[in-house]
C-alpha positions in Angstrom: 0.0 0.0 0.0 1.4 3.4 -0.9 0.2 6.2 1.4 0.6 9.9 0.7 0.0 12.8 3.0 -2.1 15.6 1.7 -2.6 18.9 3.4 -5.5 17.5 5.4 -5.2 13.7 5.5 -3.4 10.5 4.6 -4.6 9.0 1.3 -4.1 5.4 0.1 -2.7 5.5 -3.5 -2.1 1.9 -4.4 -1.8 -1.6 -3.1 -0.2 -4.8 -4.1 -0.8 -8.3 -3.0 1.5 -11.3 -2.9 -1.5 -13.7 -2.2 -1.1 -15.4 -5.6 2.5 -16.3 -4.7 1.6 -17.5 -1.1 -1.3 -19.6 -2.4 0.5 -21.0 -5.5 0.5 -24.8 -5.1 4.3 -24.9 -5.5 4.9 -22.6 -2.5 1.8 -23.0 -0.3 2.1 -24.5 3.2 -0.2 -27.3 4.3 -2.0 -25.3 7.0 -3.5 -22.2 5.3 -5.8 -21.0 8.1 -3.5 -18.1 8.7 -1.1 -16.0 6.6 2.6 -16.8 7.2 4.3 -13.5 6.2 6.0 -12.1 9.3 8.8 -9.9 7.9 9.1 -7.2 5.2 12.0 -5.3 3.8 12.0 -3.0 0.8 14.7 -1.5 -1.3 14.7 0.4 -4.6 14.3 -2.7 -6.7 12.8 -5.5 -4.6 10.3 -6.4 -1.9 11.5 -9.2 0.5 8.9 -11.1 2.5 9.9 -13.5 5.2 7.5 -16.4 5.6 7.3 -18.0 9.0 5.7 -21.3 8.6 5.8 -22.4 12.2 7.4 -25.7 11.1 4.5 -26.5 8.8 5.4 -28.3 5.6 4.7 -27.4 2.0 1.5 -28.8 0.6 3.3 -30.0 -2.5 6.2 -31.5 -0.6 5.7 -32.8 3.0 9.5 -33.3 3.4 10.1 -29.6 3.0 9.4 -27.6 6.2 11.9 -24.7 6.0 10.7 -21.1 6.2 10.9 -19.4 2.9 12.1 -15.9 1.9 10.3 -14.4 -1.0 11.8 -11.7 -3.3 9.7 -9.9 -5.9 10.4 -6.9 -8.0 9.2 -3.7 -6.6 5.9 -2.5 -8.1 7.7 0.7 -9.1 10.2 -1.3 -11.1 7.5 -3.3 -12.8 5.6 -0.2 -13.7 8.7 1.4 -15.1 9.4 -1.7 -17.2 5.9 -1.6 -18.6 6.4 2.1 -19.7 9.6 1.3 -21.5 8.3 -1.7 -23.5 
């Protein structure tokens, strides 16, 4: 969510979701009652999301129970690429 301050209020300008990634059968954890994102870092080019799976396993691979970092391109970078092409 991008938030900007005007003279009188804070205004939401845009939001992005990583739900498609978290729910993708290749990356989804077995127990989906709760979201597992617990950490967030942002730089000029990427958004990093730390997934804390509480020792749950991947739905697609019960032998895999490690937490997973997720790195995606920043929406600003994606928007700039679309303007160039």
